Structures are given as structure tokens and as C-alpha cells.
C-alpha positions in Angstrom: 0.1 -0.2 0.0 3.0 2.7 1.0 4.6 2.0 -2.6 1.3 2.9 -4.3 0.7 6.0 -2.0 4.1 6.9 -3.0 3.5 6.3 -6.8 0.5 8.7 -6.5 1.9 11.2 -4.5 5.2 11.2 -6.9 2.8 11.7 -9.7 0.7 14.5 -8.2 4.2 16.3 -7.0 4.2 16.8 -10.8 1.1 19.3 -10.9 2.2 20.6 -7.5 -0.9 18.9 -6.4 -3.5 21.0 -8.1 -5.8 19.4 -10.3 -6.1 22.9 -12.3 -2.4 22.2 -13.1 -2.9 18.8 -14.4 -2.3 18.3 -18.0 -5.8 18.6 -20.4 -6.3 15.0 -20.7 -5.9 14.2 -17.0 -7.5 17.5 -15.8 -10.7 16.4 -18.1 -10.4 13.0 -16.4 -9.8 14.1 -12.6 -13.1 16.6 -13.1 -15.2 13.8 -14.2 -14.4 11.0 -11.9 -14.5 14.1 -9.2 -17.7 15.2 -10.4 -19.2 11.5 -10.3 -17.8 10.7 -7.0 -20.1 14.0 -5.8 -23.1 12.9 -7.4 -23.0 9.4 -6.1 -22.2 10.9 -2.4 -25.2 13.4 -2.7 -27.5 10.3 -3.4 -26.3 8.5 -0.9 -26.6 11.0 1.5 -23.8 13.0 2.2 -24.1 16.9 3.1 -21.0 19.0 2.4 -22.6 22.0 4.4 -20.8 22.2 8.0 -22.8 21.7 10.9 -23.4 23.4 14.3 -20.4 21.0 15.7 -18.0 22.0 13.0 
């Protein structure tokens, strides 16, 4: 697991860990996956708003 984490981290370092700095094809893929995950999370009841106990 650590080896995978290190490989992923090394790739993200190339873009300074910012999706906006990814190459266009990777940025598009990242946005698609991220947006699909947000939609799925909301369908399952996730709410991004912080409650009073933040």
C-alpha cells in the first residue's frame, strides 16, 4: 500500500498537487471522476455543509 501511495504522490507532485495544473487530458478525467463521486455521495445522503458541531 505504501508503494502505491508513493507512486501516486510522486505523480501528483508533478502538478504541485493541484488539479488545475494537470495536463488537459488528466484534468478532464479528474474532473469527470470527481463530479461523478460528488453526485453519488449526494445521492447516498452526503451533505457538504458543516453543521453547528464543526
